[in-house]
C-alpha positions in Angstrom: 43.8 -25.5 -212.0 45.5 -22.4 -210.5 43.5 -19.5 -209.1 44.7 -16.0 -210.0 43.9 -12.7 -208.3 43.2 -9.6 -210.4 42.6 -6.0 -209.6 41.2 -3.3 -211.9 43.4 -0.2 -212.0 40.4 2.0 -212.8 37.7 1.1 -210.2 40.0 -1.1 -207.9 37.6 -4.0 -208.1 39.3 -7.3 -207.1 38.4 -10.8 -208.2 39.7 -14.3 -208.4 39.6 -16.5 -211.5 40.5 -20.1 -212.1 42.5 -20.4 -215.3 44.9 -22.8 -217.0 48.5 -21.8 -216.9 48.6 -21.4 -220.7 45.5 -19.1 -220.7 46.0 -15.4 -221.4 45.5 -13.1 -218.4 42.1 -11.4 -218.2 42.0 -7.8 -219.4 38.4 -6.5 -219.1 37.0 -5.6 -215.6 33.5 -7.2 -215.0 32.5 -4.1 -213.0 33.5 -1.1 -215.1 34.1 -3.0 -218.4 37.4 -1.2 -219.0 40.5 -3.1 -220.1 42.4 -2.3 -216.9 42.7 -5.6 -215.1 46.1 -6.5 -213.8 47.1 -9.9 -212.4 48.3 -9.7 -208.8 51.2 -11.6 -207.2 49.9 -13.4 -204.2 51.2 -16.0 -201.7 51.3 -19.6 -202.8 49.2 -22.2 -201.0 52.0 -24.7 -201.4 53.5 -25.7 -198.1 55.8 -28.5 -197.0 54.2 -30.3 -194.1 54.8 -33.6 -192.3 57.7 -35.6 -191.1 60.8 -35.4 -193.2 60.0 -32.2 -195.1 61.9 -29.1 -194.2 61.6 -25.6 -195.7 65.3 -24.9 -195.5 66.4 -28.4 -196.5 67.9 -29.1 -193.1 66.5 -31.4 -190.4 66.2 -29.7 -187.0 67.0 -31.4 -183.7 63.8 -31.2 -181.6 62.9 -27.8 -182.9 66.4 -26.3 -182.4 68.6 -25.0 -185.2 71.4 -27.3 -186.3 74.9 -26.1 -185.4 78.0 -26.4 -187.5 79.2 -29.0 -185.0 76.1 -31.1 -185.7 76.7 -30.9 -189.4 80.4 -31.8 -189.0 79.5 -34.9 -186.8 76.9 -36.2 -189.3 79.4 -35.8 -192.2 82.1 -37.6 -190.1 79.7 -40.5 -189.5 78.7 -40.7 -193.2 82.4 -40.8 -194.3 83.2 -43.5 -191.7 80.2 -45.5 -192.8 81.3 -45.3 -196.4 84.8 -46.5 -195.5 83.4 -49.5 -193.7 81.2 -50.4 -196.7 84.1 -50.1 -199.2 86.5 -52.1 -196.9 84.1 -55.1 -196.6 84.9 -57.9 -199.1 82.3 -58.3 -201.9 80.5 -61.7 -201.9 81.6 -64.0 -204.7 79.0 -65.0 -207.2 80.6 -68.3 -207.9 81.4 -67.4 -211.6 85.0 -67.8 -212.6 
């Protein structure tokens, strides 16, 4: 269940509340009891970690940025591998 942050526009009290996504936002401040709560936008706790996950969708070479030459080389290798696969004869299944 997501945790939302709220701040009262009257008394500036801040709080966190666990709510379902479908729940209506809270309105009444628990400190001053006025309907002045506003949901804040905060940073997400979602992070991509571990091998194979990259925030920018590109793998890096030992911590360095990939250059356009690196991308070109990998595309050339992929195209060459595809040509080799398509040029190889398909094994027969024995059905005629």
